[in-house]
Predicted model as a PDB file, atoms N, CA, C, CB and O in Angstrom, pLDDT in the B-factor column:
MODEL        1                                                                  
ATOM      1  N   ARG A   1      57.188  85.455  77.145  1.00 53.00           N  
ATOM      2  CA  ARG A   1      55.757  84.748  77.513  1.00 53.00           C  
ATOM      3  C   ARG A   1      56.058  84.418  79.742  1.00 53.00           C  
ATOM      4  CB  ARG A   1      55.628  82.601  76.117  1.00 53.00           C  
ATOM      5  O   ARG A   1      56.932  83.608  80.051  1.00 53.00           O  
ATOM      6  N   VAL A   2      55.534  84.883  80.488  1.00 59.00           N  
ATOM      7  CA  VAL A   2      55.759  84.495  82.359  1.00 59.00           C  
ATOM      8  C   VAL A   2      55.143  82.869  82.330  1.00 59.00           C  
ATOM      9  CB  VAL A   2      54.440  85.823  83.790  1.00 59.00           C  
ATOM     10  O   VAL A   2      55.682  82.069  83.094  1.00 59.00           O  
ATOM     11  N   MET A   3      54.144  82.444  81.547  1.00 67.00           N  
ATOM     12  CA  MET A   3      53.761  81.221  81.651  1.00 67.00           C  
ATOM     13  C   MET A   3      54.712  80.748  81.518  1.00 67.00           C  
ATOM     14  CB  MET A   3      52.906  80.753  80.997  1.00 67.00           C  
ATOM     15  O   MET A   3      55.482  80.671  82.476  1.00 67.00           O  
ATOM     16  N   GLY A   4      55.246  79.938  79.538  1.00 90.00           N  
ATOM     17  CA  GLY A   4      56.684  80.032  79.180  1.00 90.00           C  
ATOM     18  C   GLY A   4      57.484  79.274  80.116  1.00 90.00           C  
ATOM     19  O   GLY A   4      57.682  78.072  80.289  1.00 90.00           O  
ATOM     20  N   THR A   5      57.951  80.521  80.761  1.00 93.00           N  
ATOM     21  CA  THR A   5      59.364  80.840  81.386  1.00 93.00           C  
ATOM     22  C   THR A   5      58.486  79.524  82.475  1.00 93.00           C  
ATOM     23  CB  THR A   5      59.960  82.949  82.072  1.00 93.00           C  
ATOM     24  O   THR A   5      58.879  78.375  82.679  1.00 93.00           O  
ATOM     25  N   ALA A   6      57.438  80.084  82.928  1.00 94.00           N  
ATOM     26  CA  ALA A   6      57.063  78.670  84.266  1.00 94.00           C  
ATOM     27  C   ALA A   6      57.200  77.357  84.052  1.00 94.00           C  
ATOM     28  CB  ALA A   6      55.578  78.517  84.742  1.00 94.00           C  
ATOM     29  O   ALA A   6      57.724  76.512  84.777  1.00 94.00           O  
ATOM     30  N   ILE A   7      56.530  77.209  82.674  1.00 95.00           N  
ATOM     31  CA  ILE A   7      56.930  75.288  82.067  1.00 95.00           C  
ATOM     32  C   ILE A   7      58.235  75.612  82.067  1.00 95.00           C  
ATOM     33  CB  ILE A   7      56.336  74.483  80.185  1.00 95.00           C  
ATOM     34  O   ILE A   7      58.646  75.830  83.206  1.00 95.00           O  
ATOM     35  N   LYS A   8      59.097  75.734  81.161  1.00 96.00           N  
ATOM     36  CA  LYS A   8      60.598  75.781  80.819  1.00 96.00           C  
ATOM     37  C   LYS A   8      60.759  75.491  82.257  1.00 96.00           C  
ATOM     38  CB  LYS A   8      61.382  77.253  80.106  1.00 96.00           C  
ATOM     39  O   LYS A   8      60.528  74.290  82.397  1.00 96.00           O  
ATOM     40  N   THR A   9      61.106  76.140  83.608  1.00 95.00           N  
ATOM     41  CA  THR A   9      61.257  76.202  84.898  1.00 95.00           C  
ATOM     42  C   THR A   9      61.409  74.502  84.898  1.00 95.00           C  
ATOM     43  CB  THR A   9      59.983  77.043  85.785  1.00 95.00           C  
ATOM     44  O   THR A   9      62.382  73.750  84.960  1.00 95.00           O  
ATOM     45  N   VAL A  10      59.610  74.244  84.774  1.00 97.00           N  
ATOM     46  CA  VAL A  10      59.530  73.074  85.610  1.00 97.00           C  
ATOM     47  C   VAL A  10      59.970  71.532  85.002  1.00 97.00           C  
ATOM     48  CB  VAL A  10      58.080  73.057  86.041  1.00 97.00           C  
ATOM     49  O   VAL A  10      60.399  70.546  85.602  1.00 97.00           O  
ATOM     50  N   GLU A  11      59.773  71.681  84.024  1.00 97.00           N  
ATOM     51  CA  GLU A  11      61.169  71.431  83.007  1.00 97.00           C  
ATOM     52  C   GLU A  11      62.336  70.740  82.762  1.00 97.00           C  
ATOM     53  CB  GLU A  11      61.704  72.155  82.953  1.00 97.00           C  
ATOM     54  O   GLU A  11      62.708  69.649  82.332  1.00 97.00           O  
ATOM     55  N   ASN A  12      62.843  71.932  83.257  1.00 97.00           N  
ATOM     56  CA  ASN A  12      64.493  72.000  83.839  1.00 97.00           C  
ATOM     57  C   ASN A  12      64.743  71.021  84.783  1.00 97.00           C  
ATOM     58  CB  ASN A  12      64.925  73.392  84.611  1.00 97.00           C  
ATOM     59  O   ASN A  12      65.457  70.031  84.617  1.00 97.00           O  
ATOM     60  N   LYS A  13      63.955  71.419  86.068  1.00 97.00           N  
ATOM     61  CA  LYS A  13      63.773  71.048  86.856  1.00 97.00           C  
ATOM     62  C   LYS A  13      62.946  69.527  87.106  1.00 97.00           C  
ATOM     63  CB  LYS A  13      63.471  72.012  87.187  1.00 97.00           C  
ATOM     64  O   LYS A  13      62.871  69.292  88.312  1.00 97.00           O  
ATOM     65  N   LEU A  14      62.425  68.639  86.397  1.00 98.00           N  
ATOM     66  CA  LEU A  14      62.241  68.011  86.340  1.00 98.00           C  
ATOM     67  C   LEU A  14      63.339  66.970  85.755  1.00 98.00           C  
ATOM     68  CB  LEU A  14      61.363  68.316  86.110  1.00 98.00           C  
ATOM     69  O   LEU A  14      63.545  65.890  86.308  1.00 98.00           O  
ATOM     70  N   LYS A  15      64.236  67.518  84.230  1.00 97.00           N  
ATOM     71  CA  LYS A  15      65.615  67.297  83.687  1.00 97.00           C  
ATOM     72  C   LYS A  15      66.577  66.892  84.987  1.00 97.00           C  
ATOM     73  CB  LYS A  15      66.175  68.739  82.876  1.00 97.00           C  
ATOM     74  O   LYS A  15      67.558  66.174  84.794  1.00 97.00           O  
ATOM     75  N   ASP A  16      66.433  67.112  85.584  1.00 97.00           N  
ATOM     76  CA  ASP A  16      67.821  67.671  86.715  1.00 97.00           C  
ATOM     77  C   ASP A  16      67.184  67.107  87.621  1.00 97.00           C  
ATOM     78  CB  ASP A  16      68.288  69.445  87.116  1.00 97.00           C  
ATOM     79  O   ASP A  16      68.033  66.944  88.498  1.00 97.00           O  
ATOM     80  N   ASN A  17      65.937  66.572  88.098  1.00 96.00           N  
ATOM     81  CA  ASN A  17      66.268  65.972  89.231  1.00 96.00           C  
ATOM     82  C   ASN A  17      65.558  64.161  89.164  1.00 96.00           C  
ATOM     83  CB  ASN A  17      65.622  67.067  90.509  1.00 96.00           C  
ATOM     84  O   ASN A  17      64.976  63.450  89.984  1.00 96.00           O  
ATOM     85  N   GLY A  18      66.006  63.990  87.717  1.00 96.00           N  
ATOM     86  CA  GLY A  18      65.981  62.805  87.250  1.00 96.00           C  
ATOM     87  C   GLY A  18      64.568  61.677  88.158  1.00 96.00           C  
ATOM     88  O   GLY A  18      63.360  61.803  87.957  1.00 96.00           O  
ATOM     89  N   ALA A  19      65.152  60.768  89.015  1.00 95.00           N  
ATOM     90  CA  ALA A  19      64.186  60.269  89.575  1.00 95.00           C  
ATOM     91  C   ALA A  19      64.404  60.111  90.593  1.00 95.00           C  
ATOM     92  CB  ALA A  19      63.764  59.427  89.190  1.00 95.00           C  
ATOM     93  O   ALA A  19      64.385  59.004  91.132  1.00 95.00           O  
ATOM     94  N   THR A  20      64.629  60.997  91.053  1.00 95.00           N  
ATOM     95  CA  THR A  20      64.728  61.917  92.526  1.00 95.00           C  
ATOM     96  C   THR A  20      62.962  63.129  92.401  1.00 95.00           C  
ATOM     97  CB  THR A  20      66.846  63.291  92.416  1.00 95.00           C  
ATOM     98  O   THR A  20      62.634  63.801  93.379  1.00 95.00           O  
ATOM     99  N   GLY A  21      62.339  63.142  91.427  1.00 97.00           N  
ATOM    100  CA  GLY A  21      61.634  64.300  90.876  1.00 97.00           C  
ATOM    101  C   GLY A  21      61.118  65.162  91.681  1.00 97.00           C  
ATOM    102  O   GLY A  21      61.361  64.836  92.843  1.00 97.00           O  
ATOM    103  N   ILE A  22      60.216  66.593  91.564  1.00 97.00           N  
ATOM    104  CA  ILE A  22      60.383  67.407  92.142  1.00 97.00           C  
ATOM    105  C   ILE A  22      59.104  67.298  92.684  1.00 97.00           C  
ATOM    106  CB  ILE A  22      60.875  68.413  91.582  1.00 97.00           C  
ATOM    107  O   ILE A  22      58.177  66.740  92.098  1.00 97.00           O  
ATOM    108  N   THR A  23      59.004  67.959  94.094  1.00 94.00           N  
ATOM    109  CA  THR A  23      57.110  68.316  94.630  1.00 94.00           C  
ATOM    110  C   THR A  23      57.324  69.724  95.003  1.00 94.00           C  
ATOM    111  CB  THR A  23      56.280  67.278  96.332  1.00 94.00           C  
ATOM    112  O   THR A  23      58.304  70.470  95.009  1.00 94.00           O  
ATOM    113  N   VAL A  24      56.170  69.830  95.290  1.00 92.00           N  
ATOM    114  CA  VAL A  24      55.706  71.690  95.309  1.00 92.00           C  
ATOM    115  C   VAL A  24      56.803  72.339  96.160  1.00 92.00           C  
ATOM    116  CB  VAL A  24      53.933  72.153  96.225  1.00 92.00           C  
ATOM    117  O   VAL A  24      57.587  73.164  95.689  1.00 92.00           O  
ATOM    118  N   TRP A  25      56.819  72.012  97.177  1.00 89.00           N  
ATOM    119  CA  TRP A  25      58.160  72.366  97.911  1.00 89.00           C  
ATOM    120  C   TRP A  25      59.629  72.444  97.190  1.00 89.00           C  
ATOM    121  CB  TRP A  25      58.309  71.332  98.961  1.00 89.00           C  
ATOM    122  O   TRP A  25      60.638  72.536  97.889  1.00 89.00           O  
ATOM    123  N   ASP A  26      59.690  72.411  96.064  1.00 94.00           N  
ATOM    124  CA  ASP A  26      60.835  72.827  95.489  1.00 94.00           C  
ATOM    125  C   ASP A  26      60.147  74.436  94.713  1.00 94.00           C  
ATOM    126  CB  ASP A  26      61.506  71.446  94.342  1.00 94.00           C  
ATOM    127  O   ASP A  26      60.613  75.217  93.885  1.00 94.00           O  
ATOM    128  N   PHE A  27      59.463  74.408  95.119  1.00 95.00           N  
ATOM    129  CA  PHE A  27      58.764  76.019  94.488  1.00 95.00           C  
ATOM    130  C   PHE A  27      58.830  77.151  94.889  1.00 95.00           C  
ATOM    131  CB  PHE A  27      57.539  76.183  94.435  1.00 95.00           C  
ATOM    132  O   PHE A  27      59.398  77.198  95.979  1.00 95.00           O  
ATOM    133  N   PRO A  28      58.229  78.939  94.188  1.00 94.00           N  
ATOM    134  CA  PRO A  28      57.657  79.486  95.902  1.00 94.00           C  
ATOM    135  C   PRO A  28      56.216  79.519  95.972  1.00 94.00           C  
ATOM    136  CB  PRO A  28      58.121  81.195  96.389  1.00 94.00           C  
ATOM    137  O   PRO A  28      55.391  79.658  95.069  1.00 94.00           O  
ATOM    138  N   ALA A  29      56.082  79.378  97.110  1.00 92.00           N  
ATOM    139  CA  ALA A  29      54.668  79.636  97.666  1.00 92.00           C  
ATOM    140  C   ALA A  29      53.902  80.211  96.837  1.00 92.00           C  
ATOM    141  CB  ALA A  29      54.590  80.404  98.789  1.00 92.00           C  
ATOM    142  O   ALA A  29      53.992  81.426  96.660  1.00 92.00           O  
ATOM    143  N   GLY A  30      53.179  79.597  96.300  1.00 93.00           N  
ATOM    144  CA  GLY A  30      52.200  79.844  95.632  1.00 93.00           C  
ATOM    145  C   GLY A  30      52.725  79.711  94.209  1.00 93.00           C  
ATOM    146  O   GLY A  30      52.701  80.794  93.624  1.00 93.00           O  
ATOM    147  N   PHE A  31      53.165  78.759  93.524  1.00 94.00           N  
ATOM    148  CA  PHE A  31      53.447  78.323  92.163  1.00 94.00           C  
ATOM    149  C   PHE A  31      52.828  77.567  92.018  1.00 94.00           C  
ATOM    150  CB  PHE A  31      54.505  77.970  91.748  1.00 94.00           C  
ATOM    151  O   PHE A  31      52.718  76.707  92.893  1.00 94.00           O  
ATOM    152  N   ALA A  32      52.067  77.495  90.772  1.00 95.00           N  
ATOM    153  CA  ALA A  32      51.082  76.745  90.309  1.00 95.00           C  
ATOM    154  C   ALA A  32      51.400  76.032  89.959  1.00 95.00           C  
ATOM    155  CB  ALA A  32      50.391  76.991  89.687  1.00 95.00           C  
ATOM    156  O   ALA A  32      51.286  76.132  88.737  1.00 95.00           O  
ATOM    157  N   LEU A  33      52.160  74.475  90.431  1.00 96.00           N  
ATOM    158  CA  LEU A  33      52.961  73.509  90.163  1.00 96.00           C  
ATOM    159  C   LEU A  33      52.339  72.299  89.525  1.00 96.00           C  
ATOM    160  CB  LEU A  33      53.582  73.220  91.270  1.00 96.00           C  
ATOM    161  O   LEU A  33      53.079  71.535  88.904  1.00 96.00           O  
ATOM    162  N   ALA A  34      51.069  72.051  89.615  1.00 95.00           N  
ATOM    163  CA  ALA A  34      50.107  71.375  89.537  1.00 95.00           C  
ATOM    164  C   ALA A  34      50.183  71.773  88.217  1.00 95.00           C  
ATOM    165  CB  ALA A  34      48.982  71.518  90.400  1.00 95.00           C  
ATOM    166  O   ALA A  34      50.989  71.213  87.474  1.00 95.00           O  
ATOM    167  N   ALA A  35      49.203  72.982  87.665  1.00 96.00           N  
ATOM    168  CA  ALA A  35      48.914  73.358  86.543  1.00 96.00           C  
ATOM    169  C   ALA A  35      49.971  73.324  85.846  1.00 96.00           C  
ATOM    170  CB  ALA A  35      48.354  74.400  86.509  1.00 96.00           C  
ATOM    171  O   ALA A  35      49.665  73.098  84.675  1.00 96.00           O  
ATOM    172  N   ARG A  36      51.596  73.491  86.053  1.00 96.00           N  
ATOM    173  CA  ARG A  36      52.324  73.725  84.919  1.00 96.00           C  
ATOM    174  C   ARG A  36      52.572  71.684  84.667  1.00 96.00           C  
ATOM    175  CB  ARG A  36      53.986  75.018  85.310  1.00 96.00           C  
ATOM    176  O   ARG A  36      53.051  71.343  83.585  1.00 96.00           O  
ATOM    177  N   ILE A  37      52.286  70.784  85.498  1.00 97.00           N  
ATOM    178  CA  ILE A  37      52.692  70.161  85.235  1.00 97.00           C  
ATOM    179  C   ILE A  37      51.244  69.349  84.437  1.00 97.00           C  
ATOM    180  CB  ILE A  37      53.540  69.835  86.234  1.00 97.00           C  
ATOM    181  O   ILE A  37      51.335  68.127  84.311  1.00 97.00           O  
ATOM    182  N   LYS A  38      49.856  70.093  83.883  1.00 96.00           N  
ATOM    183  CA  LYS A  38      49.360  69.819  83.527  1.00 96.00           C  
ATOM    184  C   LYS A  38      49.914  70.526  82.322  1.00 96.00           C  
ATOM    185  CB  LYS A  38      48.441  69.745  84.093  1.00 96.00           C  
ATOM    186  O   LYS A  38      49.636  70.032  81.229  1.00 96.00           O  
ATOM    187  N   ASP A  39      50.545  71.449  82.353  1.00 95.00           N  
ATOM    188  CA  ASP A  39      50.445  71.817  80.536  1.00 95.00           C  
ATOM    189  C   ASP A  39      51.599  70.759  80.383  1.00 95.00           C  
ATOM    190  CB  ASP A  39      50.918  73.828  79.773  1.00 95.00           C  
ATOM    191  O   ASP A  39      51.378  70.194  79.312  1.00 95.00           O  
ATOM    192  N   LEU A  40      52.555  70.313  80.872  1.00 96.00           N  
ATOM    193  CA  LEU A  40      53.489  69.608  79.700  1.00 96.00           C  
ATOM    194  C   LEU A  40      53.145  68.551  79.670  1.00 96.00           C  
ATOM    195  CB  LEU A  40      54.915  69.526  79.768  1.00 96.00           C  
ATOM    196  O   LEU A  40      53.385  67.862  78.679  1.00 96.00           O  
ATOM    197  N   ARG A  41      52.450  68.052  80.766  1.00 96.00           N  
ATOM    198  CA  ARG A  41      51.653  66.298  80.134  1.00 96.00           C  
ATOM    199  C   ARG A  41      50.893  66.900  78.929  1.00 96.00           C  
ATOM    200  CB  ARG A  41      50.158  65.255  81.485  1.00 96.00           C  
ATOM    201  O   ARG A  41      51.324  66.530  77.838  1.00 96.00           O  
ATOM    202  N   ASP A  42      49.972  67.653  78.914  1.00 96.00           N  
ATOM    203  CA  ASP A  42      49.124  67.779  77.914  1.00 96.00           C  
ATOM    204  C   ASP A  42      49.791  68.961  76.474  1.00 96.00           C  
ATOM    205  CB  ASP A  42      47.698  68.311  78.757  1.00 96.00           C  
ATOM    206  O   ASP A  42      49.090  69.580  75.674  1.00 96.00           O  
ATOM    207  N   SER A  43      51.368  68.948  76.561  1.00 94.00           N  
ATOM    208  CA  SER A  43      52.152  68.818  75.314  1.00 94.00           C  
ATOM    209  C   SER A  43      52.973  67.666  75.103  1.00 94.00           C  
ATOM    210  CB  SER A  43      52.975  69.867  75.183  1.00 94.00           C  
ATOM    211  O   SER A  43      53.913  67.743  74.312  1.00 94.00           O  
ATOM    212  N   GLY A  44      52.680  66.413  75.832  1.00 95.00           N  
ATOM    213  CA  GLY A  44      52.879  65.100  75.228  1.00 95.00           C  
ATOM    214  C   GLY A  44      53.757  64.530  75.850  1.00 95.00           C  
ATOM    215  O   GLY A  44      54.066  63.381  75.534  1.00 95.00           O  
ATOM    216  N   LYS A  45      54.476  65.285  77.049  1.00 96.00           N  
ATOM    217  CA  LYS A  45      55.743  64.782  78.366  1.00 96.00           C  
ATOM    218  C   LYS A  45      54.727  63.016  79.148  1.00 96.00           C  
ATOM    219  CB  LYS A  45      55.886  66.809  80.292  1.00 96.00           C  
ATOM    220  O   LYS A  45      53.546  62.719  79.321  1.00 96.00           O  
ATOM    221  N   VAL A  46      55.662  62.532  79.312  1.00 97.00           N  
ATOM    222  CA  VAL A  46      54.838  61.311  80.397  1.00 97.00           C  
ATOM    223  C   VAL A  46      55.886  62.024  81.968  1.00 97.00           C  
ATOM    224  CB  VAL A  46      55.373  58.814  79.760  1.00 97.00           C  
ATOM    225  O   VAL A  46      57.046  62.394  82.149  1.00 97.00           O  
ATOM    226  N   ILE A  47      54.539  61.893  82.863  1.00 98.00           N  
ATOM    227  CA  ILE A  47      54.911  62.359  83.781  1.00 98.00           C  
ATOM    228  C   ILE A  47      54.312  61.618  85.322  1.00 98.00           C  
ATOM    229  CB  ILE A  47      54.632  63.679  83.469  1.00 98.00           C  
ATOM    230  O   ILE A  47      54.044  62.298  86.312  1.00 98.00           O  
ATOM    231  N   VAL A  48      54.251  60.926  85.294  1.00 97.00           N  
ATOM    232  CA  VAL A  48      54.104  59.991  86.763  1.00 97.00           C  
ATOM    233  C   VAL A  48      54.411  60.949  87.853  1.00 97.00           C  
ATOM    234  CB  VAL A  48      55.268  58.585  86.923  1.00 97.00           C  
ATOM    235  O   VAL A  48      55.418  61.656  87.886  1.00 97.00           O  
ATOM    236  N   SER A  49      53.267  60.915  88.933  1.00 96.00           N  
ATOM    237  CA  SER A  49      52.675  60.998  90.470  1.00 96.00           C  
ATOM    238  C   SER A  49      52.733  60.518  91.298  1.00 96.00           C  
ATOM    239  CB  SER A  49      51.838  60.968  90.732  1.00 96.00           C  
ATOM    240  O   SER A  49      51.665  59.963  91.556  1.00 96.00           O  
ATOM    241  N   LYS A  50      53.570  60.346  92.096  1.00 95.00           N  
ATOM    242  CA  LYS A  50      53.171  59.678  93.605  1.00 95.00           C  
ATOM    243  C   LYS A  50      52.847  60.570  94.390  1.00 95.00           C  
ATOM    244  CB  LYS A  50      54.208  58.918  94.370  1.00 95.00           C  
ATOM    245  O   LYS A  50      53.171  61.756  94.442  1.00 95.00           O  
ATOM    246  N   ILE A  51      51.937  59.721  95.245  1.00 93.00           N  
ATOM    247  CA  ILE A  51      51.939  60.932  96.007  1.00 93.00           C  
ATOM    248  C   ILE A  51      52.336  60.276  97.756  1.00 93.00           C  
ATOM    249  CB  ILE A  51      50.200  61.802  95.775  1.00 93.00           C  
ATOM    250  O   ILE A  51      52.218  59.086  98.050  1.00 93.00           O  
ATOM    251  N   GLU A  52      52.824  61.412  98.773  1.00 88.00           N  
ATOM    252  CA  GLU A  52      53.340  61.102 100.244  1.00 88.00           C  
ATOM    253  C   GLU A  52      53.064  62.093 100.909  1.00 88.00           C  
ATOM    254  CB  GLU A  52      54.753  60.828 100.473  1.00 88.00           C  
ATOM    255  O   GLU A  52      52.445  63.105 100.582  1.00 88.00           O  
ATOM    256  N   SER A  53      53.530  61.803 101.872  1.00 88.00           N  
ATOM    257  CA  SER A  53      53.502  62.935 103.476  1.00 88.00           C  
ATOM    258  C   SER A  53      54.398  63.923 103.472  1.00 88.00           C  
ATOM    259  CB  SER A  53      53.930  62.207 104.997  1.00 88.00           C  
ATOM    260  O   SER A  53      55.611  63.739 103.570  1.00 88.00           O  
ATOM    261  N   ASN A  54      53.906  64.901 103.370  1.00 80.00           N  
ATOM    262  CA  ASN A  54      54.111  65.612 104.015  1.00 80.00           C  
ATOM    263  C   ASN A  54      55.022  65.746 105.092  1.00 80.00           C  
ATOM    264  CB  ASN A  54      53.340  65.729 104.160  1.00 80.00           C  
ATOM    265  O   ASN A  54      54.635  65.053 106.034  1.00 80.00           O  
ATOM    266  N   THR A  55      56.462  66.576 105.434  1.00 76.00           N  
ATOM    267  CA  THR A  55      57.254  66.370 106.485  1.00 76.00           C  
ATOM    268  C   THR A  55      57.094  68.012 107.671  1.00 76.00           C  
ATOM    269  CB  THR A  55      58.937  66.011 105.701  1.00 76.00           C  
ATOM    270  O   THR A  55      57.189  68.358 108.849  1.00 76.00           O  
ATOM    271  N   ASN A  56      56.803  68.536 106.311  1.00 72.00           N  
ATOM    272  CA  ASN A  56      55.799  70.547 107.096  1.00 72.00           C  
ATOM    273  C   ASN A  56      54.758  69.731 107.970  1.00 72.00           C  
ATOM    274  CB  ASN A  56      54.393  72.095 105.373  1.00 72.00           C  
ATOM    275  O   ASN A  56      54.920  69.777 109.189  1.00 72.00           O  
ATOM    276  N   ASN A  57      53.838  69.082 107.525  1.00 75.00           N  
ATOM    277  CA  ASN A  57      52.095  68.962 107.820  1.00 75.00           C  
ATOM    278  C   ASN A  57      51.280  67.701 107.793  1.00 75.00           C  
ATOM    279  CB  ASN A  57      51.326  69.743 106.778  1.00 75.00           C  
ATOM    280  O   ASN A  57      51.576  66.629 107.266  1.00 75.00           O  
ATOM    281  N   ASN A  58      50.236  68.019 108.436  1.00 78.00           N  
ATOM    282  CA  ASN A  58      49.813  66.400 108.080  1.00 78.00           C  
ATOM    283  C   ASN A  58      49.036  65.559 106.704  1.00 78.00           C  
ATOM    284  CB  ASN A  58      48.870  66.112 109.147  1.00 78.00           C  
ATOM    285  O   ASN A  58      48.590  64.421 106.555  1.00 78.00           O  
ATOM    286  N   GLY A  59      49.145  66.759 105.840  1.00 86.00           N  
ATOM    287  CA  GLY A  59      49.052  66.845 105.274  1.00 86.00           C  
ATOM    288  C   GLY A  59      49.477  65.500 103.587  1.00 86.00           C  
ATOM    289  O   GLY A  59      49.961  64.499 104.116  1.00 86.00           O  
ATOM    290  N   ASN A  60      49.419  65.254 101.825  1.00 89.00           N  
ATOM    291  CA  ASN A  60      50.254  64.585 101.237  1.00 89.00           C  
ATOM    292  C   ASN A  60      50.603  65.555 100.080  1.00 89.00           C  
ATOM    293  CB  ASN A  60      49.757  63.237 100.920  1.00 89.00           C  
ATOM    294  O   ASN A  60      49.907  66.566  99.989  1.00 89.00           O  
ATOM    295  N   HIS A  61      51.362  65.408  99.400  1.00 88.00           N  
ATOM    296  CA  HIS A  61      51.827  65.848  98.474  1.00 88.00           C  
ATOM    297  C   HIS A  61      52.383  65.113  97.586  1.00 88.00           C  
ATOM    298  CB  HIS A  61      52.415  66.555  98.770  1.00 88.00           C  
ATOM    299  O   HIS A  61      52.907  64.021  97.804  1.00 88.00           O  
ATOM    300  N   ALA A  62      52.281  65.795  96.301  1.00 92.00           N  
ATOM    301  CA  ALA A  62      52.809  64.854  95.314  1.00 92.00           C  
ATOM    302  C   ALA A  62      54.288  65.061  94.393  1.00 92.00           C  
ATOM    303  CB  ALA A  62      51.686  64.775  94.376  1.00 92.00           C  
ATOM    304  O   ALA A  62      54.532  65.958  93.587  1.00 92.00           O  
ATOM    305  N   ARG A  63      55.100  63.999  94.780  1.00 96.00           N  
ATOM    306  CA  ARG A  63      55.912  64.162  93.270  1.00 96.00           C  
ATOM    307  C   ARG A  63      55.975  63.154  92.570  1.00 96.00           C  
ATOM    308  CB  ARG A  63      57.294  64.523  93.275  1.00 96.00           C  
ATOM    309  O   ARG A  63      55.857  61.943  92.757  1.00 96.00           O  
ATOM    310  N   TYR A  64      56.338  64.334  91.065  1.00 98.00           N  
ATOM    311  CA  TYR A  64      56.079  64.840  90.091  1.00 98.00           C  
ATOM    312  C   TYR A  64      57.550  63.925  89.396  1.00 98.00           C  
ATOM    313  CB  TYR A  64      55.862  66.562  90.209  1.00 98.00           C  
ATOM    314  O   TYR A  64      58.597  64.572  89.416  1.00 98.00           O  
ATOM    315  N   VAL A  65      57.613  62.655  88.880  1.00 98.00           N  
ATOM    316  CA  VAL A  65      58.793  62.197  88.245  1.00 98.00           C  
ATOM    317  C   VAL A  65      58.569  61.931  86.517  1.00 98.00           C  
ATOM    318  CB  VAL A  65      59.223  60.811  89.061  1.00 98.00           C  
ATOM    319  O   VAL A  65      57.907  60.951  86.177  1.00 98.00           O  
ATOM    320  N   LEU A  66      59.016  62.634  85.717  1.00 97.00           N  
ATOM    321  CA  LEU A  66      59.787  62.998  84.315  1.00 97.00           C  
ATOM    322  C   LEU A  66      59.647  62.007  83.767  1.00 97.00           C  
ATOM    323  CB  LEU A  66      61.226  63.381  84.231  1.00 97.00           C  
ATOM    324  O   LEU A  66      59.713  61.258  84.741  1.00 97.00           O  
ATOM    325  N   VAL A  67      59.447  61.152  82.653  1.00 95.00           N  
ATOM    326  CA  VAL A  67      59.431  59.706  82.590  1.00 95.00           C  
ATOM    327  C   VAL A  67      59.860  60.025  80.796  1.00 95.00           C  
ATOM    328  CB  VAL A  67      57.665  58.744  83.166  1.00 95.00           C  
ATOM    329  O   VAL A  67      60.941  59.663  80.331  1.00 95.00           O  
ATOM    330  N   LYS A  68      59.248  60.442  80.323  1.00 83.00           N  
ATOM    331  CA  LYS A  68      60.233  60.859  78.918  1.00 83.00           C  
ATOM    332  C   LYS A  68      59.376  62.249  78.186  1.00 83.00           C  
ATOM    333  CB  LYS A  68      60.296  59.223  77.508  1.00 83.00           C  
ATOM    334  O   LYS A  68      59.819  62.782  77.168  1.00 83.00           O  
TER     335      LYS A  68                                                      
ENDMDL                                                                          
END                                                                             
């Protein structure tokens, strides 16, 4: 399943990046990171979101860090 693969990709990147976490900029344009984070949370993963300013534009984005 493609969605299952995407969820596993996000989970692995969260584990690999540790306290640094991940952002939308770690994935290809159009990747539904927030939706995959929700899927992981729904499966019982504890993931914190930290809002930070974009360096690429004037907006903000979330940095996600896996707690457990």
